[in-house]
C-alpha positions as CSV (number, residue, x, y, z in Angstrom):
1,X,-60.5,-29.7,54.8
2,X,-62.4,-26.5,54.9
3,X,-64.8,-25.4,52.1
4,X,-64.0,-22.1,50.6
5,X,-66.7,-19.5,50.8
6,X,-68.2,-18.7,47.4
7,X,-66.7,-15.2,47.4
8,X,-63.1,-16.3,47.4
9,X,-63.1,-18.1,44.0
10,X,-64.7,-14.9,42.5
11,X,-62.1,-12.8,44.1
12,X,-59.3,-15.1,42.9
13,X,-60.7,-14.9,39.4
14,X,-61.0,-11.1,39.6
15,X,-57.3,-10.8,40.7
16,X,-56.2,-13.1,37.9
17,X,-58.2,-11.3,35.3
18,X,-57.0,-7.9,36.5
19,X,-53.4,-9.1,36.4
20,X,-53.9,-10.5,32.9
21,X,-55.5,-7.2,31.8
22,X,-52.6,-5.2,33.3
23,X,-50.0,-7.4,31.6
24,X,-51.8,-7.0,28.2
25,X,-52.2,-3.3,28.7
26,X,-48.5,-2.6,29.7
27,X,-47.2,-4.8,26.8
28,X,-49.5,-3.2,24.2
29,X,-48.9,0.3,25.4
30,X,-45.1,-0.3,25.2
31,X,-45.6,-1.5,21.6
32,X,-47.6,1.6,20.9
33,X,-44.8,3.8,22.2
34,X,-42.2,1.9,20.1
35,X,-44.3,2.3,17.0
36,X,-45.1,6.1,17.4
37,X,-41.7,6.9,18.7
38,X,-42.8,10.0,20.6
39,X,-43.9,10.9,24.2
40,X,-46.3,13.7,23.3
41,X,-49.1,13.8,25.8
42,X,-51.8,13.3,23.2
43,X,-50.0,10.2,21.8
44,X,-49.5,8.8,25.3
45,X,-53.3,9.1,26.0
46,X,-54.3,7.7,22.6
47,X,-51.8,4.8,23.1
48,X,-53.2,4.2,26.6
49,X,-56.7,4.1,25.3
50,X,-55.9,1.8,22.4
51,X,-53.9,-0.5,24.7
52,X,-56.9,-0.6,27.1
53,X,-59.3,-1.6,24.4
54,X,-56.9,-4.2,23.1
55,X,-56.1,-5.5,26.6
56,X,-59.9,-5.9,27.3
57,X,-60.3,-7.9,24.1
58,X,-57.2,-10.0,24.8
59,X,-58.4,-10.7,28.4
60,X,-61.8,-11.8,27.2
61,X,-60.4,-14.0,24.4
62,X,-57.9,-15.5,26.9
63,X,-60.6,-16.1,29.5
64,X,-62.8,-17.9,26.9
65,X,-59.9,-20.3,26.2
66,X,-59.1,-19.2,22.7
67,X,-55.6,-18.3,23.6
68,X,-53.3,-20.6,25.5
69,X,-50.2,-18.6,26.4
70,X,-48.3,-19.3,29.6
71,X,-44.7,-18.3,29.3
72,X,-42.1,-18.8,32.1
73,X,-40.9,-15.8,33.9
74,X,-37.3,-17.2,33.5
75,X,-37.6,-16.6,29.7
76,X,-37.2,-12.9,30.4
77,X,-33.5,-13.7,31.2
78,X,-32.9,-14.0,27.4
79,X,-33.7,-10.3,26.8
80,X,-30.1,-9.1,27.0
81,X,-29.0,-11.7,24.5
82,X,-31.9,-10.8,22.2
83,X,-30.9,-7.1,22.3
84,X,-27.3,-8.1,21.7
85,X,-28.4,-10.2,18.7
86,X,-30.2,-7.2,17.3
87,X,-27.1,-5.1,17.6
88,X,-24.8,-7.8,16.0
89,X,-27.3,-8.3,13.2
90,X,-27.4,-4.5,12.5
91,X,-23.6,-4.7,12.1
92,X,-23.8,-7.7,9.8
93,X,-26.3,-6.0,7.6
94,X,-24.3,-2.8,7.5
95,X,-21.3,-4.7,6.4
96,X,-23.3,-6.6,3.8
97,X,-24.7,-3.3,2.5
98,X,-21.2,-1.9,2.3
99,X,-20.0,-4.9,0.3
100,X,-23.0,-4.7,-2.0
101,X,-23.1,-0.9,-2.7
102,X,-19.4,0.1,-2.5
103,X,-17.6,-3.1,-3.5
104,X,-20.3,-4.4,-5.9
105,X,-20.1,-7.9,-4.3
106,X,-23.3,-9.9,-4.4
107,X,-24.9,-10.7,-1.1
108,X,-27.0,-13.9,-1.1
109,X,-29.4,-14.8,1.6
110,X,-30.3,-18.3,2.5
111,X,-33.2,-20.4,3.7
112,X,-32.3,-22.9,6.4
113,X,-34.4,-25.6,8.2
114,X,-33.6,-25.8,11.9
115,X,-34.8,-28.7,14.1
116,X,-37.6,-27.3,16.5
117,X,-39.8,-29.4,18.7
118,X,-43.3,-28.1,18.0
119,X,-44.8,-29.5,21.2
120,X,-48.4,-30.0,22.2
121,X,-51.4,-27.7,22.1
122,X,-50.7,-26.3,25.6
123,X,-50.2,-22.8,26.8
124,X,-46.5,-23.4,27.6
125,X,-45.6,-24.9,24.2
126,X,-47.7,-22.2,22.4
127,X,-45.9,-19.5,24.3
128,X,-42.5,-21.1,23.5
129,X,-43.4,-21.3,19.8
130,X,-44.6,-17.7,19.7
131,X,-41.6,-16.3,21.6
132,X,-39.1,-18.3,19.5
133,X,-40.7,-17.0,16.4
134,X,-40.6,-13.4,17.8
135,X,-37.0,-13.8,19.0
136,X,-35.7,-15.0,15.6
137,X,-37.8,-12.6,13.6
138,X,-37.1,-9.4,15.5
139,X,-33.4,-9.6,14.7
140,X,-32.8,-7.8,11.4
141,X,-30.9,-10.6,9.7
142,X,-33.5,-13.4,10.0
143,X,-37.2,-14.2,10.2
144,X,-39.2,-17.4,10.6
145,X,-41.0,-18.3,7.4
146,X,-42.7,-21.5,8.6
147,X,-43.1,-23.7,11.7
148,X,-43.5,-27.2,10.5
149,X,-45.3,-29.3,13.3
150,X,-45.1,-32.6,11.4
151,X,-41.4,-32.2,10.6
152,X,-40.5,-30.6,13.9
153,X,-38.6,-27.8,12.3
154,X,-38.4,-24.1,11.6
155,X,-37.9,-22.6,8.1
156,X,-35.8,-19.5,8.6
157,X,-34.7,-16.9,6.0
158,X,-31.4,-15.1,6.7
159,X,-30.2,-12.2,4.6
160,X,-26.6,-12.8,5.5
161,X,-25.5,-16.5,6.1
162,X,-24.0,-16.8,9.5
163,X,-23.8,-19.5,12.2
164,X,-27.0,-20.1,14.2
165,X,-27.8,-17.5,16.8
166,X,-28.3,-18.3,20.5
167,X,-32.1,-19.0,20.2
168,X,-31.8,-21.3,17.2
169,X,-28.8,-23.2,18.6
170,X,-30.7,-23.7,21.9
171,X,-33.8,-25.0,20.0
172,X,-31.7,-27.3,17.9
173,X,-29.9,-28.7,20.9
174,X,-33.1,-29.0,22.8
175,X,-34.7,-31.0,20.0
176,X,-31.7,-33.3,19.6
177,X,-31.3,-34.0,23.4
178,X,-34.9,-34.1,24.5
179,X,-36.5,-35.7,21.5
180,X,-33.8,-37.9,19.8
181,X,-34.6,-39.7,16.6
182,X,-33.3,-43.0,15.2
183,X,-31.1,-41.3,12.6
184,X,-29.0,-39.7,15.4
185,X,-27.3,-42.9,16.3
186,X,-29.9,-44.1,18.8
187,X,-31.2,-47.7,18.9
188,X,-34.8,-46.8,19.0
């Protein structure tokens, strides 16, 4: 087994840090563009600069170990379903608004508790918690109020009561199949 020269670990660290910084920068610049909703050159430059500063802070904080966030690339495959959920929820809320304003029918929201395995204090579980929270809360009909680590559940508020969406169904199924409890018919 050959010993690596001292320069290689530094180069590997530099490559990882650069990739992390670029990922932060791209994500934050896209958020900037979504928020300002314009492609004026001055806004593009200001957004790029703000994203660079924030990416630098994010990279330093992550390097120091304050952030443990390691998502799986396969999770990006959920993006089309998330966009579809946003469109469906917009339709649900438009229909609820029509019922409320035109037909004078009350629309009542609901709070639901959904089984959700909190997991450990690892980068993978932290990323899953953050992204599930984001995926549920970005849809117009619902948002996560609380993640209960002791009760392994999410408290979700929904403006219009509907069956669970794809993300919540998957987390509920994942919790019941991976982490069964004694009240689910098991002999444990």
